[in-house]
N, C-alpha and C positions, 0 to 999 in steps of 0.2 A: 397180944397180937401187935406188932409194931408196922407201922403203915410209913413208906417212904414216898415224897413227889419230889420230881426233879422238873424244874418249870425253865425250859429253854427261850432265851429272849430271842424277841423279834429283832431286825430281820434274821432269819436261819440262812447260816451257812450250810447246804445239803450235804457237802462231802465232809466237813467236821462233824456234824449232826451223827452221819450214817457210821461213823467212826467211833464215835462215842454209843452210840446204839448197840454196834456189833462187839464192842469191848465189853460195856454193861450186860448184855444178854448173856453170850457166852462166861463170863465171869458168875453171875447170878445162877446161872443153869447148873452148874457144877458144885451149887453153894448147899450144904445142908441147912434144912430150915425155912428155903423159901419157898412160900406157898403161890404166888403168882407175880407176875409180869404183865404189865400192860403199857401201851402208848396211845396217844389220843391219834384218832383220824379227822382229817379234815381239817376247820379251823377252829381256835380257840374262842369261844364267846363269853361274854361280860354284859351285864345290864347296862354299865356305863360305855359300851361302846369296846371296840376293839383292844385287848388288853394290850401288854408290852410283852408278850410270850406268843411263842408259834408252835411250841410243843410240851407235852408234858408226857413225862414217864414215871408211872407208879408199880411199884412192887410192895409187897408185902412179906414179912418174916413170922415164925411161930412164936419167936422169945426176942428179948434185948439181947441176949448172951448170942444167938445164932446171929443177929445183926453186926454186934459188934465184933465178934469173931470175923466175919466178912470184912469188914472195915478197914481190919487189919492185916489180911492176905495179900499175899504178894500179888494176886490178880487185881485186887481193888488198888492196891496202891500204884500198879502200871499204868491204870486209866487216869490218874491224877492230872499230868500232861495235856491228856486228850481232851478232859473235860476244861481246864483253863482256856483252851482255844475258845469254847462257847459261853464259857463266865454263866452257868446254869445257878438257880437259886434250887437249893437242896433243904428239904424241909422232912424232919423224921418226928414221928409221934406215936404214943401209944394209943391205942382204942380198944373198946370194950362195946359189947352189944346191948342196944335199949329193950 
């Protein structure tokens, strides 16, 4: 399984964030192999104090192949401009159950 985490920097531009979230959600909902789509609610917390992020978007795929197919899709490619406006940190990684 592949997990993807997108960290949205603070301060949050609500309009740009909502645009990215809408594009990402509609793109992922139509994609084979997507297992879940989640978004943080409330404040982001850290033991060291307020982190430099205001939101977290997390989604998972059943396989690396399906995730890579999505990243190359026209829908995913079209969101690049919207994403550049909020400058997120995007992290993808494979997980296994313990």
